[in-house]
DOLOTI-430847 format. One record per residue: x, y, z of N, C-alpha, C in turn; residue number from 1; residue in three letters. Coordinates in Angstrom, 1 decimal. Example, Ala and Ser with C-alpha at 12.3 -4.5 7.8 and 13.67 -1.06 7.14 Angstrom:
2
<rec <13.2, -5.7, 7.8>, <12.3, -4.5, 7.8>, <13.2, -3.3, 7.8>, 1, "ala">,
<rec <12.8, -2.2, 7.1>, <13.7, -1.1, 7.1>, <12.9, 0.0, 7.9>, 2, "ser">,
This chain:
92
<rec <-6.5, -44.0, 17.4>, <-7.9, -43.7, 17.7>, <-8.0, -42.2, 18.2>, 1, "met">,
<rec <-8.9, -41.5, 17.8>, <-9.1, -40.2, 18.2>, <-10.1, -40.1, 19.4>, 2, "arg">,
<rec <-10.0, -39.0, 20.1>, <-10.9, -38.9, 21.2>, <-12.1, -37.9, 20.9>, 3, "ser">,
<rec <-12.3, -37.8, 19.7>, <-13.4, -36.9, 19.2>, <-14.1, -37.5, 18.0>, 4, "tyr">,
<rec <-15.3, -37.2, 17.7>, <-16.0, -37.6, 16.4>, <-16.0, -36.3, 15.5>, 5, "ile">,
<rec <-16.5, -35.2, 16.1>, <-16.5, -34.0, 15.4>, <-15.4, -33.0, 15.6>, 6, "leu">,
<rec <-15.0, -32.2, 14.6>, <-14.0, -31.2, 14.9>, <-14.6, -30.1, 15.6>, 7, "thr">,
<rec <-13.9, -29.2, 16.1>, <-14.4, -28.0, 16.8>, <-15.3, -27.2, 15.8>, 8, "glu">,
<rec <-14.9, -27.1, 14.6>, <-15.7, -26.3, 13.6>, <-17.0, -27.0, 13.3>, 9, "arg">,
<rec <-17.0, -28.3, 13.2>, <-18.2, -29.1, 13.0>, <-19.1, -28.9, 14.2>, 10, "glu">,
<rec <-18.6, -28.9, 15.3>, <-19.5, -28.7, 16.6>, <-20.1, -27.3, 16.4>, 11, "arg">,
<rec <-19.4, -26.3, 16.1>, <-19.9, -24.9, 16.0>, <-21.1, -24.9, 14.9>, 12, "glu">,
<rec <-20.8, -25.6, 13.8>, <-21.8, -25.5, 12.8>, <-23.1, -26.2, 13.2>, 13, "ile">,
<rec <-23.0, -27.3, 13.9>, <-24.2, -28.0, 14.4>, <-24.8, -27.2, 15.5>, 14, "leu">,
<rec <-24.1, -26.7, 16.5>, <-24.7, -25.9, 17.5>, <-25.5, -24.7, 17.0>, 15, "lys">,
<rec <-24.8, -24.0, 16.1>, <-25.4, -22.8, 15.5>, <-26.7, -23.1, 14.8>, 16, "his">,
<rec <-26.8, -24.3, 14.1>, <-28.0, -24.7, 13.5>, <-29.1, -25.1, 14.5>, 17, "phe">,
<rec <-28.7, -25.8, 15.5>, <-29.7, -26.2, 16.6>, <-30.3, -25.1, 17.3>, 18, "val">,
<rec <-29.3, -24.0, 17.5>, <-29.8, -22.9, 18.4>, <-30.5, -21.9, 17.5>, 19, "glu">,
<rec <-30.2, -21.6, 16.2>, <-30.8, -20.6, 15.5>, <-31.6, -21.1, 14.2>, 20, "thr">,
<rec <-31.3, -22.3, 13.8>, <-31.8, -22.8, 12.6>, <-31.2, -22.3, 11.3>, 21, "gly">,
<rec <-30.1, -21.5, 11.5>, <-29.4, -21.0, 10.4>, <-28.3, -21.9, 9.9>, 22, "glu">,
<rec <-28.1, -22.1, 8.5>, <-27.2, -22.9, 8.0>, <-26.0, -22.1, 7.6>, 23, "lys">,
<rec <-24.9, -22.3, 8.3>, <-23.7, -21.4, 8.0>, <-22.8, -22.2, 7.1>, 24, "ile">,
<rec <-21.7, -21.5, 6.7>, <-20.7, -22.1, 5.7>, <-20.2, -23.5, 6.3>, 25, "asp">,
<rec <-20.3, -24.5, 5.4>, <-19.9, -25.9, 5.8>, <-20.9, -26.8, 6.2>, 26, "gly">,
<rec <-22.2, -26.2, 6.3>, <-23.3, -27.0, 6.8>, <-23.7, -28.1, 5.8>, 27, "phe">,
<rec <-23.7, -27.8, 4.6>, <-24.2, -28.8, 3.5>, <-23.2, -30.0, 3.5>, 28, "ala">,
<rec <-21.8, -29.8, 3.6>, <-20.8, -30.8, 3.5>, <-20.9, -31.6, 4.8>, 29, "val">,
<rec <-21.2, -31.0, 6.0>, <-21.3, -31.7, 7.2>, <-22.5, -32.6, 7.2>, 30, "leu">,
<rec <-23.6, -32.1, 6.7>, <-24.8, -32.9, 6.6>, <-24.6, -34.1, 5.7>, 31, "val">,
<rec <-24.0, -33.9, 4.6>, <-23.7, -35.0, 3.6>, <-22.8, -36.0, 4.3>, 32, "his">,
<rec <-21.8, -35.6, 5.0>, <-20.9, -36.6, 5.7>, <-21.6, -37.3, 6.7>, 33, "asp">,
<rec <-22.4, -36.7, 7.5>, <-23.1, -37.3, 8.7>, <-24.1, -38.3, 8.1>, 34, "leu">,
<rec <-24.8, -38.0, 7.0>, <-25.7, -39.0, 6.5>, <-25.0, -40.2, 5.9>, 35, "arg">,
<rec <-23.9, -39.9, 5.2>, <-23.1, -40.9, 4.5>, <-22.5, -41.9, 5.6>, 36, "lys">,
<rec <-22.0, -41.4, 6.7>, <-21.4, -42.2, 7.6>, <-22.2, -42.6, 8.9>, 37, "his">,
<rec <-23.4, -42.2, 8.9>, <-24.3, -42.5, 10.0>, <-24.2, -43.9, 10.5>, 38, "arg">,
<rec <-24.4, -44.9, 9.7>, <-24.5, -46.3, 10.1>, <-23.2, -46.7, 10.8>, 39, "asp">,
<rec <-22.0, -46.3, 10.1>, <-20.7, -46.7, 10.7>, <-20.5, -46.1, 12.0>, 40, "ala">,
<rec <-20.9, -44.8, 12.1>, <-20.7, -44.1, 13.4>, <-21.5, -44.8, 14.5>, 41, "leu">,
<rec <-22.8, -45.2, 14.2>, <-23.6, -45.8, 15.2>, <-23.1, -47.1, 15.6>, 42, "asn">,
<rec <-22.6, -47.9, 14.6>, <-21.9, -49.2, 14.9>, <-20.8, -49.0, 15.8>, 43, "glu">,
<rec <-19.9, -48.1, 15.5>, <-18.7, -47.9, 16.3>, <-19.1, -47.5, 17.8>, 44, "asp">,
<rec <-20.1, -46.6, 17.9>, <-20.5, -46.3, 19.2>, <-21.1, -47.4, 20.0>, 45, "leu">,
<rec <-21.9, -48.2, 19.3>, <-22.4, -49.4, 19.9>, <-21.4, -50.4, 20.4>, 46, "glu">,
<rec <-20.3, -50.5, 19.6>, <-19.2, -51.4, 19.9>, <-18.4, -50.8, 21.1>, 47, "leu">,
<rec <-18.2, -49.5, 21.2>, <-17.6, -48.9, 22.3>, <-18.4, -49.2, 23.6>, 48, "val">,
<rec <-19.7, -48.9, 23.6>, <-20.6, -49.1, 24.7>, <-20.6, -50.5, 25.2>, 49, "glu">,
<rec <-20.6, -51.5, 24.2>, <-20.6, -52.9, 24.6>, <-19.2, -53.3, 25.2>, 50, "ala">,
<rec <-18.2, -52.7, 24.7>, <-16.9, -53.0, 25.3>, <-16.8, -52.4, 26.7>, 51, "phe">,
<rec <-17.3, -51.2, 26.9>, <-17.2, -50.6, 28.2>, <-18.1, -51.3, 29.3>, 52, "leu">,
<rec <-19.3, -51.8, 28.9>, <-20.0, -52.6, 29.8>, <-19.3, -53.9, 30.1>, 53, "lys">,
<rec <-18.8, -54.5, 29.1>, <-18.1, -55.8, 29.4>, <-16.8, -55.6, 30.2>, 54, "lys">,
<rec <-16.1, -54.5, 30.0>, <-15.0, -54.2, 30.9>, <-15.4, -53.9, 32.3>, 55, "glu">,
<rec <-16.5, -53.2, 32.5>, <-17.0, -52.8, 33.8>, <-17.4, -54.1, 34.5>, 56, "ala">,
<rec <-18.1, -55.0, 33.8>, <-18.5, -56.3, 34.4>, <-17.4, -57.1, 34.7>, 57, "ser">,
<rec <-16.3, -57.2, 33.9>, <-15.2, -57.9, 34.2>, <-14.5, -57.5, 35.4>, 58, "thr">,
<rec <-14.3, -56.1, 35.5>, <-13.6, -55.5, 36.7>, <-14.5, -55.8, 37.9>, 59, "lys">,
<rec <-15.8, -55.7, 37.8>, <-16.6, -56.0, 39.0>, <-16.4, -57.5, 39.4>, 60, "leu">,
<rec <-16.4, -58.4, 38.5>, <-16.3, -59.8, 38.8>, <-14.9, -60.0, 39.4>, 61, "asn">,
<rec <-13.9, -59.3, 39.0>, <-12.5, -59.5, 39.5>, <-12.5, -59.0, 41.0>, 62, "glu">,
<rec <-13.1, -57.9, 41.3>, <-13.3, -57.3, 42.6>, <-14.0, -58.4, 43.6>, 63, "ile">,
<rec <-15.1, -58.9, 43.1>, <-15.9, -59.8, 43.8>, <-15.1, -61.0, 44.1>, 64, "ile">,
<rec <-14.4, -61.6, 43.1>, <-13.6, -62.8, 43.3>, <-12.5, -62.5, 44.3>, 65, "asp">,
<rec <-11.8, -61.4, 44.2>, <-10.8, -61.0, 45.2>, <-11.3, -60.9, 46.6>, 66, "lys">,
<rec <-12.5, -60.3, 46.8>, <-13.1, -60.1, 48.1>, <-13.5, -61.5, 48.6>, 67, "thr">,
<rec <-14.0, -62.3, 47.8>, <-14.4, -63.7, 48.3>, <-13.2, -64.5, 48.7>, 68, "leu">,
<rec <-12.1, -64.3, 47.9>, <-10.9, -65.1, 48.3>, <-10.4, -64.6, 49.6>, 69, "arg">,
<rec <-10.3, -63.3, 49.8>, <-9.9, -62.7, 51.1>, <-10.7, -63.3, 52.3>, 70, "arg">,
<rec <-12.1, -63.2, 52.0>, <-13.0, -63.6, 53.1>, <-12.7, -65.1, 53.5>, 71, "ala">,
<rec <-12.5, -65.9, 52.4>, <-12.3, -67.3, 52.7>, <-11.0, -67.6, 53.4>, 72, "glu">,
<rec <-10.0, -66.8, 53.0>, <-8.6, -66.8, 53.7>, <-8.8, -66.4, 55.2>, 73, "ala">,
<rec <-9.5, -65.4, 55.5>, <-9.8, -65.0, 56.8>, <-10.5, -66.0, 57.7>, 74, "arg">,
<rec <-11.5, -66.6, 57.1>, <-12.3, -67.7, 57.7>, <-11.4, -68.9, 58.0>, 75, "lys">,
<rec <-10.5, -69.3, 57.1>, <-9.5, -70.3, 57.4>, <-8.5, -69.9, 58.5>, 76, "lys">,
<rec <-8.1, -68.7, 58.4>, <-7.3, -68.2, 59.5>, <-7.9, -68.3, 60.9>, 77, "ala">,
<rec <-9.2, -67.9, 61.0>, <-9.9, -67.9, 62.2>, <-10.1, -69.4, 62.7>, 78, "arg">,
<rec <-10.3, -70.3, 61.8>, <-10.5, -71.6, 62.2>, <-9.2, -72.3, 62.7>, 79, "leu">,
<rec <-8.1, -71.8, 62.2>, <-6.8, -72.3, 62.6>, <-6.5, -71.8, 64.0>, 80, "arg">,
<rec <-7.1, -70.7, 64.4>, <-6.7, -70.1, 65.8>, <-7.7, -70.5, 66.8>, 81, "thr">,
<rec <-8.6, -71.4, 66.6>, <-9.5, -71.8, 67.7>, <-9.0, -73.1, 68.4>, 82, "arg">,
<rec <-9.6, -73.3, 69.5>, <-9.3, -74.6, 70.3>, <-8.0, -74.5, 70.9>, 83, "gly">,
<rec <-7.3, -75.7, 71.0>, <-6.1, -75.7, 71.8>, <-4.9, -74.9, 71.1>, 84, "pro">,
<rec <-5.2, -74.6, 69.8>, <-4.1, -73.9, 69.1>, <-4.4, -72.4, 69.0>, 85, "tyr">,
<rec <-5.2, -71.8, 70.0>, <-5.6, -70.5, 69.9>, <-4.5, -69.5, 69.9>, 86, "arg">,
<rec <-3.4, -69.8, 70.5>, <-2.3, -68.9, 70.6>, <-1.3, -69.1, 69.4>, 87, "asn">,
<rec <-1.7, -69.9, 68.5>, <-0.8, -70.2, 67.3>, <-0.8, -69.0, 66.4>, 88, "ala">,
<rec <0.3, -68.9, 65.6>, <0.4, -67.8, 64.6>, <-0.6, -68.1, 63.5>, 89, "arg">,
<rec <-1.1, -67.0, 62.9>, <-2.0, -67.1, 61.8>, <-1.1, -67.1, 60.5>, 90, "ile">,
<rec <-1.4, -68.2, 59.7>, <-0.6, -68.4, 58.5>, <-1.3, -67.7, 57.4>, 91, "glu">,
<rec <-0.6, -67.0, 56.6>, <-1.2, -66.3, 55.4>, <-0.7, -66.9, 54.1>, 92, "thr">,
């Protein structure tokens, strides 16, 4: 997997066109490729976004589960230290 979609030269071509409206060398080929692969690029980006949302959701759920387990363990530990067993050691 690459960490980029456009090469540095392709970025230059697109930036130059957006800023000045001038079509420099390589513009026509770049436009052709962008139009040809637009659907695949959009699908890939949507897939990446869906994955990142799912991963973030999964990590959040793991953190919540871990926090709830710790809270439950602390609650049980507090219950074990009440009453006549107040001076007892807390089991973990």
